[in-house]
C-alpha positions, 0 to 999 in steps of 0.5 A: 598727275594733275591735282585739281585741288593743289591751290586750295588751302589745307584745313583741319576739315579737309581730307588728309594729304599724308599718313604716318605710322604712330608708335605709342610712347609714354613720354614723347609727343607726336612729331606733328599734330594730326587731323585725325587717327586711323585705327588698323587694329582695334583696342584701347588708346590712351592719348591726350588732345592738343589742348588737353590737360590730362590723358583720356583712355578711349576703350573698345575702339573698333578696327578700321575706325577713323577718329577725328581727334587732334592728339598730341600724345599717344601713350604706350601704357594703356594702349592695346590698339595697333597699326595706328596711322596719324593723318595729316 
């Protein structure tokens, strides 16, 4: 299959090229910093951004939400949302 954009430089604002399931953890960071997060099942998410100094809880995130947030950590404690995908 031909990819007309294969020679284009990947950027944060460019569409994601892969997605990986996220398992929230209280101390382990994400393996790579994603461009955004897809929330399959809504709820709350406790996470820290790549340049953040503290965790923030995002409440009432709806199912199917696309969060343009570059998270370094997604904590198990305080996270009730599920089926989270990190978009790269």
